[in-house]
BALOBA-1460 file (C-alpha; in Angstrom, 3 decimals):
// residues 339
<rec num="1" residu="m" x="0.000" y="0.000" z="0.000"/>
<rec num="2" residu="n" x="2.519" y="2.563" z="-1.173"/>
<rec num="3" residu="e" x="0.769" y="4.186" z="-4.126"/>
<rec num="4" residu="f" x="-1.611" y="6.927" z="-3.027"/>
<rec num="5" residu="d" x="-2.812" y="8.259" z="-6.337"/>
<rec num="6" residu="t" x="-6.532" y="8.902" z="-6.333"/>
<rec num="7" residu="p" x="-8.585" y="7.299" z="-9.127"/>
<rec num="8" residu="p" x="-9.068" y="9.432" z="-12.252"/>
<rec num="9" residu="e" x="-12.248" y="11.484" z="-12.308"/>
<rec num="10" residu="n" x="-13.721" y="9.409" z="-15.126"/>
<rec num="11" residu="s" x="-12.994" y="6.064" z="-13.406"/>
<rec num="12" residu="p" x="-15.990" y="4.028" z="-12.201"/>
<rec num="13" residu="a" x="-17.013" y="4.649" z="-8.597"/>
<rec num="14" residu="i" x="-15.764" y="2.098" z="-6.080"/>
<rec num="15" residu="d" x="-18.567" y="0.480" z="-4.148"/>
<rec num="16" residu="f" x="-17.772" y="0.453" z="-0.423"/>
<rec num="17" residu="d" x="-18.798" y="-3.201" z="-0.165"/>
<rec num="18" residu="e" x="-15.846" y="-3.921" z="-2.452"/>
<rec num="19" residu="v" x="-13.585" y="-2.070" z="-0.035"/>
<rec num="20" residu="i" x="-14.938" y="-4.083" z="2.898"/>
<rec num="21" residu="s" x="-14.312" y="-7.346" z="1.071"/>
<rec num="22" residu="a" x="-10.759" y="-6.309" z="0.255"/>
<rec num="23" residu="l" x="-10.073" y="-5.465" z="3.891"/>
<rec num="24" residu="l" x="-11.160" y="-8.919" z="4.962"/>
<rec num="25" residu="n" x="-9.238" y="-10.714" z="2.216"/>
<rec num="26" residu="e" x="-6.034" y="-11.674" z="3.992"/>
<rec num="27" residu="n" x="-4.638" y="-13.428" z="0.936"/>
<rec num="28" residu="e" x="-4.176" y="-10.254" z="-1.119"/>
<rec num="29" residu="i" x="-2.597" y="-6.862" z="-0.530"/>
<rec num="30" residu="f" x="-5.187" y="-4.172" z="0.087"/>
<rec num="31" residu="p" x="-5.401" y="-2.085" z="-3.133"/>
<rec num="32" residu="a" x="-3.981" y="1.405" z="-2.649"/>
<rec num="33" residu="r" x="-6.616" y="2.822" z="-5.006"/>
<rec num="34" residu="f" x="-9.230" y="1.981" z="-2.358"/>
<rec num="35" residu="l" x="-7.684" y="4.299" z="0.253"/>
<rec num="36" residu="s" x="-9.319" y="7.449" z="-1.065"/>
<rec num="37" residu="r" x="-12.685" y="5.741" z="-0.621"/>
<rec num="38" residu="f" x="-12.363" y="6.219" z="3.153"/>
<rec num="39" residu="s" x="-12.604" y="9.980" z="2.729"/>
<rec num="40" residu="d" x="-15.889" y="11.491" z="3.953"/>
<rec num="41" residu="l" x="-17.594" y="8.187" z="4.730"/>
<rec num="42" residu="i" x="-21.340" y="8.519" z="4.987"/>
<rec num="43" residu="p" x="-22.925" y="7.100" z="8.192"/>
<rec num="44" residu="e" x="-24.005" y="3.857" z="6.511"/>
<rec num="45" residu="e" x="-20.482" y="3.234" z="5.215"/>
<rec num="46" residu="l" x="-18.932" y="3.981" z="8.596"/>
<rec num="47" residu="d" x="-21.363" y="1.566" z="10.231"/>
<rec num="48" residu="s" x="-20.376" y="-1.061" z="7.690"/>
<rec num="49" residu="l" x="-16.709" y="-0.508" z="8.509"/>
<rec num="50" residu="k" x="-17.376" y="-0.733" z="12.241"/>
<rec num="51" residu="s" x="-19.234" y="-4.014" z="11.822"/>
<rec num="52" residu="i" x="-16.150" y="-5.785" z="10.433"/>
<rec num="53" residu="w" x="-13.367" y="-3.774" z="12.069"/>
<rec num="54" residu="a" x="-12.582" y="-6.369" z="14.747"/>
<rec num="55" residu="d" x="-12.352" y="-9.067" z="12.062"/>
<rec num="56" residu="i" x="-9.512" y="-7.308" z="10.233"/>
<rec num="57" residu="q" x="-6.031" y="-8.552" z="11.087"/>
<rec num="58" residu="d" x="-4.118" y="-6.310" z="13.508"/>
<rec num="59" residu="s" x="-1.273" y="-5.831" z="11.030"/>
<rec num="60" residu="r" x="-3.764" y="-4.905" z="8.318"/>
<rec num="61" residu="r" x="-5.517" y="-2.342" z="10.533"/>
<rec num="62" residu="i" x="-2.165" y="-0.821" z="11.464"/>
<rec num="63" residu="a" x="-1.091" y="-0.631" z="7.809"/>
<rec num="64" residu="l" x="-4.436" y="0.904" z="6.845"/>
<rec num="65" residu="m" x="-4.152" y="3.577" z="9.524"/>
<rec num="66" residu="e" x="-0.579" y="4.419" z="8.528"/>
<rec num="67" residu="d" x="-1.551" y="4.732" z="4.869"/>
<rec num="68" residu="l" x="-4.594" y="6.882" z="5.602"/>
<rec num="69" residu="e" x="-2.463" y="9.136" z="7.804"/>
<rec num="70" residu="e" x="0.143" y="9.512" z="5.071"/>
<rec num="71" residu="l" x="-2.486" y="10.164" z="2.422"/>
<rec num="72" residu="a" x="-4.168" y="12.801" z="4.586"/>
<rec num="73" residu="e" x="-0.819" y="14.577" z="4.976"/>
<rec num="74" residu="s" x="-0.133" y="14.566" z="1.233"/>
<rec num="75" residu="n" x="-3.653" y="15.402" z="0.066"/>
<rec num="76" residu="t" x="-5.559" y="18.054" z="2.002"/>
<rec num="77" residu="l" x="-8.764" y="17.206" z="0.122"/>
<rec num="78" residu="m" x="-8.909" y="13.831" z="1.842"/>
<rec num="79" residu="f" x="-10.846" y="13.716" z="5.110"/>
<rec num="80" residu="f" x="-10.545" y="10.553" z="7.210"/>
<rec num="81" residu="e" x="-11.445" y="11.991" z="10.601"/>
<rec num="82" residu="n" x="-14.441" y="9.754" z="11.311"/>
<rec num="83" residu="t" x="-12.313" y="6.637" z="10.729"/>
<rec num="84" residu="f" x="-9.540" y="7.970" z="12.959"/>
<rec num="85" residu="v" x="-11.992" y="8.881" z="15.730"/>
<rec num="86" residu="y" x="-13.478" y="5.396" z="15.683"/>
<rec num="87" residu="a" x="-10.000" y="3.828" z="15.751"/>
<rec num="88" residu="m" x="-9.184" y="5.658" z="19.005"/>
<rec num="89" residu="d" x="-11.068" y="2.817" z="20.723"/>
<rec num="90" residu="d" x="-9.234" y="0.017" z="18.925"/>
<rec num="91" residu="e" x="-8.016" y="-2.880" z="21.051"/>
<rec num="92" residu="n" x="-4.549" y="-2.560" z="19.504"/>
<rec num="93" residu="s" x="-2.404" y="0.148" z="21.122"/>
<rec num="94" residu="v" x="-0.514" y="0.908" z="17.892"/>
<rec num="95" residu="v" x="-3.786" y="1.585" z="16.082"/>
<rec num="96" residu="r" x="-4.905" y="3.863" z="18.921"/>
<rec num="97" residu="q" x="-1.614" y="5.730" z="18.845"/>
<rec num="98" residu="i" x="-1.775" y="6.301" z="15.085"/>
<rec num="99" residu="a" x="-5.411" y="7.402" z="15.322"/>
<rec num="100" residu="v" x="-4.606" y="10.071" z="17.917"/>
<rec num="101" residu="r" x="-1.548" y="11.219" z="15.992"/>
<rec num="102" residu="a" x="-3.503" y="11.454" z="12.743"/>
<rec num="103" residu="l" x="-6.067" y="13.730" z="14.429"/>
<rec num="104" residu="w" x="-3.353" y="16.262" z="15.316"/>
<rec num="105" residu="e" x="-4.897" y="19.143" z="13.369"/>
<rec num="106" residu="s" x="-8.546" y="18.353" z="14.014"/>
<rec num="107" residu="d" x="-10.509" y="21.296" z="15.400"/>
<rec num="108" residu="d" x="-13.355" y="19.074" z="16.608"/>
<rec num="109" residu="k" x="-13.783" y="19.927" z="20.299"/>
<rec num="110" residu="n" x="-15.663" y="16.653" z="20.818"/>
<rec num="111" residu="i" x="-12.339" y="14.816" z="20.583"/>
<rec num="112" residu="i" x="-10.987" y="16.517" z="23.725"/>
<rec num="113" residu="p" x="-12.904" y="14.342" z="26.262"/>
<rec num="114" residu="k" x="-11.632" y="11.233" z="24.485"/>
<rec num="115" residu="l" x="-8.061" y="12.525" z="24.699"/>
<rec num="116" residu="f" x="-8.581" y="13.124" z="28.423"/>
<rec num="117" residu="e" x="-9.855" y="9.576" z="28.790"/>
<rec num="118" residu="l" x="-6.867" y="8.086" z="26.962"/>
<rec num="119" residu="l" x="-4.464" y="10.239" z="28.947"/>
<rec num="120" residu="d" x="-5.972" y="9.075" z="32.238"/>
<rec num="121" residu="n" x="-6.890" y="5.476" z="31.572"/>
<rec num="122" residu="d" x="-5.175" y="3.938" z="28.557"/>
<rec num="123" residu="p" x="-3.124" y="0.901" z="29.644"/>
<rec num="124" residu="e" x="-0.267" y="1.784" z="27.285"/>
<rec num="125" residu="e" x="2.037" y="4.682" z="28.133"/>
<rec num="126" residu="i" x="2.783" y="5.354" z="24.479"/>
<rec num="127" residu="v" x="-0.916" y="6.074" z="23.872"/>
<rec num="128" residu="q" x="-1.129" y="8.256" z="26.968"/>
<rec num="129" residu="g" x="1.833" y="10.245" z="25.713"/>
<rec num="130" residu="q" x="0.261" y="10.632" z="22.276"/>
<rec num="131" residu="a" x="-2.945" y="11.879" z="23.911"/>
<rec num="132" residu="a" x="-0.938" y="14.471" z="25.839"/>
<rec num="133" residu="l" x="0.604" y="15.616" z="22.561"/>
<rec num="134" residu="g" x="-2.793" y="15.688" z="20.883"/>
<rec num="135" residu="l" x="-4.090" y="18.136" z="23.481"/>
<rec num="136" residu="g" x="-1.356" y="20.560" z="22.451"/>
<rec num="137" residu="y" x="-3.124" y="21.527" z="19.249"/>
<rec num="138" residu="y" x="-6.232" y="22.449" z="21.215"/>
<rec num="139" residu="i" x="-4.107" y="24.685" z="23.435"/>
<rec num="140" residu="y" x="-2.904" y="26.382" z="20.268"/>
<rec num="141" residu="l" x="-6.498" y="26.777" z="19.074"/>
<rec num="142" residu="g" x="-7.430" y="28.246" z="22.441"/>
<rec num="143" residu="e" x="-4.586" y="30.742" z="22.336"/>
<rec num="144" residu="i" x="-5.821" y="32.077" z="18.990"/>
<rec num="145" residu="g" x="-9.415" y="32.216" z="20.191"/>
<rec num="146" residu="k" x="-10.758" y="29.185" z="18.337"/>
<rec num="147" residu="i" x="-12.016" y="27.372" z="21.442"/>
<rec num="148" residu="p" x="-13.576" y="28.844" z="24.621"/>
<rec num="149" residu="e" x="-11.183" y="30.126" z="27.275"/>
<rec num="150" residu="e" x="-12.806" y="27.902" z="29.891"/>
<rec num="151" residu="l" x="-11.989" y="24.809" z="27.839"/>
<rec num="152" residu="l" x="-8.466" y="26.050" z="27.162"/>
<rec num="153" residu="n" x="-7.859" y="26.520" z="30.879"/>
<rec num="154" residu="k" x="-9.189" y="23.041" z="31.580"/>
<rec num="155" residu="i" x="-6.686" y="21.511" z="29.152"/>
<rec num="156" residu="v" x="-3.765" y="23.550" z="30.505"/>
<rec num="157" residu="d" x="-4.631" y="22.716" z="34.114"/>
<rec num="158" residu="k" x="-4.906" y="19.047" z="33.181"/>
<rec num="159" residu="l" x="-1.454" y="18.923" z="31.598"/>
<rec num="160" residu="i" x="0.170" y="20.910" z="34.399"/>
<rec num="161" residu="l" x="-1.342" y="18.430" z="36.849"/>
<rec num="162" residu="i" x="0.187" y="15.591" z="34.813"/>
<rec num="163" residu="l" x="3.635" y="17.051" z="35.477"/>
<rec num="164" residu="d" x="3.128" y="16.514" z="39.232"/>
<rec num="165" residu="l" x="1.864" y="12.954" z="39.045"/>
<rec num="166" residu="k" x="3.981" y="9.881" z="39.709"/>
<rec num="167" residu="i" x="3.615" y="8.481" z="36.215"/>
<rec num="168" residu="d" x="5.940" y="7.569" z="33.353"/>
<rec num="169" residu="r" x="8.305" y="10.449" z="32.644"/>
<rec num="170" residu="r" x="7.680" y="10.214" z="28.898"/>
<rec num="171" residu="i" x="4.029" y="11.132" z="29.399"/>
<rec num="172" residu="k" x="5.066" y="14.131" z="31.465"/>
<rec num="173" residu="m" x="7.550" y="15.215" z="28.800"/>
<rec num="174" residu="k" x="4.852" y="15.152" z="26.139"/>
<rec num="175" residu="a" x="2.615" y="17.193" z="28.429"/>
<rec num="176" residu="l" x="5.341" y="19.829" z="28.757"/>
<rec num="177" residu="e" x="5.815" y="19.928" z="24.994"/>
<rec num="178" residu="s" x="2.099" y="20.551" z="24.481"/>
<rec num="179" residu="l" x="2.100" y="23.242" z="27.157"/>
<rec num="180" residu="g" x="4.611" y="25.128" z="25.037"/>
<rec num="181" residu="f" x="1.657" y="26.520" z="23.081"/>
<rec num="182" residu="s" x="0.195" y="28.036" z="26.248"/>
<rec num="183" residu="g" x="0.577" y="31.595" z="27.429"/>
<rec num="184" residu="d" x="-0.090" y="30.513" z="31.025"/>
<rec num="185" residu="s" x="2.073" y="32.385" z="33.524"/>
<rec num="186" residu="r" x="3.128" y="29.112" z="35.164"/>
<rec num="187" residu="l" x="4.768" y="27.783" z="32.025"/>
<rec num="188" residu="p" x="8.118" y="29.651" z="31.916"/>
<rec num="189" residu="n" x="9.189" y="28.231" z="35.278"/>
<rec num="190" residu="l" x="8.219" y="24.721" z="34.185"/>
<rec num="191" residu="i" x="10.253" y="25.044" z="30.980"/>
<rec num="192" residu="e" x="13.214" y="26.573" z="32.806"/>
<rec num="193" residu="e" x="13.237" y="23.821" z="35.397"/>
<rec num="194" residu="s" x="13.313" y="21.147" z="32.704"/>
<rec num="195" residu="y" x="15.971" y="22.963" z="30.703"/>
<rec num="196" residu="e" x="18.262" y="23.396" z="33.695"/>
<rec num="197" residu="s" x="18.034" y="19.724" z="34.636"/>
<rec num="198" residu="e" x="20.900" y="17.401" z="33.803"/>
<rec num="199" residu="d" x="18.486" y="15.031" z="32.105"/>
<rec num="200" residu="e" x="18.961" y="15.242" z="28.335"/>
<rec num="201" residu="e" x="15.447" y="13.977" z="27.579"/>
<rec num="202" residu="w" x="13.900" y="16.713" z="29.716"/>
<rec num="203" residu="i" x="16.150" y="19.289" z="28.038"/>
<rec num="204" residu="t" x="14.902" y="18.047" z="24.669"/>
<rec num="205" residu="s" x="11.259" y="18.463" z="25.687"/>
<rec num="206" residu="a" x="12.016" y="21.909" z="27.095"/>
<rec num="207" residu="l" x="13.435" y="22.941" z="23.701"/>
<rec num="208" residu="v" x="10.288" y="21.670" z="21.964"/>
<rec num="209" residu="a" x="8.189" y="23.788" z="24.323"/>
<rec num="210" residu="m" x="10.428" y="26.813" z="23.744"/>
<rec num="211" residu="g" x="10.004" y="26.518" z="19.998"/>
<rec num="212" residu="r" x="6.244" y="26.651" z="20.445"/>
<rec num="213" residu="a" x="6.217" y="29.472" z="22.968"/>
<rec num="214" residu="a" x="7.086" y="32.358" z="20.593"/>
<rec num="215" residu="d" x="8.919" y="34.120" z="23.432"/>
<rec num="216" residu="e" x="12.240" y="35.922" z="22.974"/>
<rec num="217" residu="q" x="13.360" y="34.985" z="26.467"/>
<rec num="218" residu="w" x="14.217" y="31.527" z="25.132"/>
<rec num="219" residu="h" x="16.571" y="32.730" z="22.391"/>
<rec num="220" residu="p" x="19.799" y="32.370" z="24.458"/>
<rec num="221" residu="h" x="18.769" y="28.902" z="25.673"/>
<rec num="222" residu="v" x="18.165" y="27.696" z="22.122"/>
<rec num="223" residu="m" x="21.386" y="29.222" z="20.845"/>
<rec num="224" residu="d" x="23.332" y="27.487" z="23.596"/>
<rec num="225" residu="k" x="22.181" y="24.035" z="22.454"/>
<rec num="226" residu="l" x="22.742" y="24.350" z="18.710"/>
<rec num="227" residu="d" x="26.120" y="22.639" z="19.000"/>
<rec num="228" residu="h" x="25.182" y="20.118" z="21.677"/>
<rec num="229" residu="a" x="26.699" y="16.638" z="21.351"/>
<rec num="230" residu="n" x="23.307" y="14.949" z="21.775"/>
<rec num="231" residu="n" x="21.657" y="14.668" z="18.352"/>
<rec num="232" residu="q" x="18.107" y="14.984" z="19.682"/>
<rec num="233" residu="i" x="18.927" y="18.112" z="21.662"/>
<rec num="234" residu="r" x="20.709" y="19.601" z="18.660"/>
<rec num="235" residu="l" x="17.742" y="18.731" z="16.449"/>
<rec num="236" residu="e" x="15.134" y="20.377" z="18.678"/>
<rec num="237" residu="a" x="17.330" y="23.442" z="19.158"/>
<rec num="238" residu="t" x="17.639" y="23.663" z="15.370"/>
<rec num="239" residu="k" x="13.875" y="23.477" z="14.940"/>
<rec num="240" residu="a" x="13.277" y="26.006" z="17.714"/>
<rec num="241" residu="a" x="15.708" y="28.478" z="16.152"/>
<rec num="242" residu="g" x="13.532" y="28.536" z="13.047"/>
<rec num="243" residu="s" x="10.218" y="28.604" z="14.902"/>
<rec num="244" residu="l" x="11.424" y="31.543" z="16.988"/>
<rec num="245" residu="e" x="13.044" y="33.173" z="13.923"/>
<rec num="246" residu="i" x="16.293" y="33.781" z="15.796"/>
<rec num="247" residu="i" x="18.287" y="35.879" z="13.340"/>
<rec num="248" residu="s" x="21.501" y="35.473" z="15.333"/>
<rec num="249" residu="a" x="21.259" y="31.693" z="14.801"/>
<rec num="250" residu="e" x="21.877" y="32.017" z="11.064"/>
<rec num="251" residu="t" x="25.613" y="31.250" z="11.186"/>
<rec num="252" residu="a" x="25.077" y="28.184" z="13.359"/>
<rec num="253" residu="l" x="22.292" y="26.957" z="11.069"/>
<rec num="254" residu="l" x="24.482" y="27.423" z="8.009"/>
<rec num="255" residu="n" x="26.967" y="25.097" z="9.687"/>
<rec num="256" residu="l" x="24.249" y="22.622" z="10.653"/>
<rec num="257" residu="i" x="23.175" y="22.060" z="7.047"/>
<rec num="258" residu="q" x="26.423" y="20.085" z="6.826"/>
<rec num="259" residu="d" x="25.606" y="18.024" z="9.930"/>
<rec num="260" residu="e" x="26.160" y="14.264" z="9.714"/>
<rec num="261" residu="d" x="22.598" y="13.659" z="10.877"/>
<rec num="262" residu="d" x="20.166" y="13.885" z="7.932"/>
<rec num="263" residu="e" x="17.243" y="14.993" z="10.083"/>
<rec num="264" residu="i" x="19.269" y="17.828" z="11.590"/>
<rec num="265" residu="r" x="20.440" y="18.962" z="8.161"/>
<rec num="266" residu="m" x="16.881" y="19.135" z="6.885"/>
<rec num="267" residu="a" x="15.696" y="20.883" z="10.051"/>
<rec num="268" residu="a" x="18.475" y="23.447" z="9.614"/>
<rec num="269" residu="a" x="17.418" y="24.005" z="6.018"/>
<rec num="270" residu="w" x="13.819" y="24.614" z="7.051"/>
<rec num="271" residu="s" x="14.824" y="26.916" z="9.917"/>
<rec num="272" residu="l" x="16.932" y="28.972" z="7.517"/>
<rec num="273" residu="s" x="13.862" y="29.324" z="5.312"/>
<rec num="274" residu="e" x="11.965" y="30.671" z="8.330"/>
<rec num="275" residu="i" x="14.648" y="33.241" z="9.122"/>
<rec num="276" residu="g" x="15.260" y="34.233" z="5.495"/>
<rec num="277" residu="g" x="17.978" y="36.185" z="3.751"/>
<rec num="278" residu="d" x="20.376" y="35.813" z="0.825"/>
<rec num="279" residu="d" x="22.711" y="33.443" z="2.662"/>
<rec num="280" residu="a" x="19.805" y="31.120" z="3.388"/>
<rec num="281" residu="q" x="18.829" y="31.072" z="-0.274"/>
<rec num="282" residu="s" x="22.381" y="30.301" z="-1.393"/>
<rec num="283" residu="a" x="22.661" y="27.494" z="1.154"/>
<rec num="284" residu="l" x="19.372" y="25.921" z="0.092"/>
<rec num="285" residu="e" x="20.289" y="26.155" z="-3.586"/>
<rec num="286" residu="m" x="23.574" y="24.410" z="-2.832"/>
<rec num="287" residu="l" x="21.796" y="21.600" z="-0.986"/>
<rec num="288" residu="i" x="19.337" y="21.152" z="-3.844"/>
<rec num="289" residu="e" x="22.206" y="20.769" z="-6.293"/>
<rec num="290" residu="e" x="23.999" y="18.250" z="-4.061"/>
<rec num="291" residu="t" x="21.160" y="15.991" z="-2.902"/>
<rec num="292" residu="e" x="20.262" y="12.787" z="-4.706"/>
<rec num="293" residu="d" x="17.514" y="11.814" z="-2.276"/>
<rec num="294" residu="e" x="14.011" y="12.453" z="-3.635"/>
<rec num="295" residu="e" x="12.453" y="12.929" z="-0.199"/>
<rec num="296" residu="e" x="15.135" y="15.443" z="0.795"/>
<rec num="297" residu="l" x="14.726" y="17.214" z="-2.519"/>
<rec num="298" residu="d" x="10.985" y="17.621" z="-1.929"/>
<rec num="299" residu="l" x="11.626" y="19.058" z="1.521"/>
<rec num="300" residu="l" x="14.284" y="21.441" z="0.198"/>
<rec num="301" residu="q" x="11.979" y="22.636" z="-2.569"/>
<rec num="302" residu="s" x="9.315" y="23.295" z="0.069"/>
<rec num="303" residu="a" x="11.904" y="25.196" z="2.104"/>
<rec num="304" residu="m" x="12.743" y="27.323" z="-0.933"/>
<rec num="305" residu="d" x="9.050" y="28.100" z="-1.395"/>
<rec num="306" residu="n" x="8.765" y="28.952" z="2.292"/>
<rec num="307" residu="l" x="11.834" y="31.192" z="2.079"/>
<rec num="308" residu="a" x="10.418" y="33.049" z="-0.903"/>
<rec num="309" residu="f" x="7.095" y="33.514" z="0.876"/>
<rec num="310" residu="n" x="8.705" y="34.771" z="4.088"/>
<rec num="311" residu="d" x="11.026" y="37.148" z="2.228"/>
<rec num="312" residu="e" x="8.059" y="38.460" z="0.248"/>
<rec num="313" residu="m" x="6.034" y="38.985" z="3.409"/>
<rec num="314" residu="s" x="8.990" y="40.713" z="5.052"/>
<rec num="315" residu="d" x="9.315" y="43.090" z="2.106"/>
<rec num="316" residu="f" x="5.564" y="43.704" z="2.116"/>
<rec num="317" residu="t" x="5.549" y="44.449" z="5.840"/>
<rec num="318" residu="f" x="8.431" y="46.846" z="5.455"/>
<rec num="319" residu="l" x="6.801" y="48.708" z="2.591"/>
<rec num="320" residu="d" x="3.532" y="48.800" z="4.481"/>
<rec num="321" residu="i" x="4.961" y="50.400" z="7.618"/>
<rec num="322" residu="a" x="7.782" y="52.496" z="6.156"/>
<rec num="323" residu="p" x="7.236" y="56.226" z="6.760"/>
<rec num="324" residu="d" x="6.202" y="58.410" z="3.862"/>
<rec num="325" residu="e" x="9.201" y="60.498" z="2.805"/>
<rec num="326" residu="d" x="7.039" y="63.505" z="2.017"/>
<rec num="327" residu="e" x="5.646" y="63.470" z="5.560"/>
<rec num="328" residu="a" x="8.524" y="62.100" z="7.595"/>
<rec num="329" residu="g" x="11.515" y="63.624" z="5.863"/>
<rec num="330" residu="d" x="14.896" y="61.867" z="6.049"/>
<rec num="331" residu="q" x="14.156" y="59.047" z="8.470"/>
<rec num="332" residu="s" x="16.173" y="55.843" z="8.880"/>
<rec num="333" residu="q" x="14.515" y="52.614" z="7.817"/>
<rec num="334" residu="s" x="13.232" y="50.226" z="10.447"/>
<rec num="335" residu="f" x="12.537" y="46.564" z="9.876"/>
<rec num="336" residu="p" x="9.910" y="44.412" z="11.585"/>
<rec num="337" residu="d" x="10.919" y="43.206" z="15.030"/>
<rec num="338" residu="e" x="12.521" y="39.789" z="15.255"/>
<rec num="339" residu="g" x="10.257" y="36.882" z="16.196"/>
């Protein structure tokens, strides 16, 4: 199930009963062309899927969820939310984890109680941690006024409480990462405490939270970890430098695009596209010429597009706020504030 092309417009419609039969046929690979059929299931089709869900092999359900998640990421016209929501109750923990992860950008507030339930009661820590991460997007929505303040506060209080419980540290780390989106006054101390610990995993989560916080107070902390020996710490610092648009990180990021770790190199490329500038463009062009990896090339092309967009917006902002010479006389130019 690696080909995600949707059927041509003039191709015959796929009956959902055919999809159901294919799911239950363990002797043949599930046809990739059927994946798009899960988009926008009508109630009768969803009921049909539910009726046979437990009869599908675990490995087949996992593969289906992974493919639907990947297809949703590559094609924004595909909508598999009702399948993902149903799969949150699957008996297999991997299926539950994928379902929660795939719902990352859902704005359906009805999912929040289910995330609370998984966070509190799921028998697998990996699912609890994924639920904690899933709540982060709703904090973001609350901070931009997309969900009621009362609900936002409930989520933040819940995750802060998680940090005090005697539970698996990985769940608590994911809670901290999600809290990075919050403007709650308690958060800076929580991030600082984790960052100043000698535990490299907690430092990593603190850097994730910093990158989401959009607060200049974290710039020195991020800069300090851009050359850290731990790859994961270096990676999250690299990502945070771009998210926070730390202009002074440009030189370090230009060095990091030569890092031995592929993920760090690509993160550095994207962060440079967030910060912008001629040096960033030259560096990205160089990487595009050198890479032979198709996946890296796609990411670098996206970074170039992002760079062009950000540079264009920067120029537009400058022109929009620059003083009129006829009114202001000979005034020095001022650029938009960093971050």
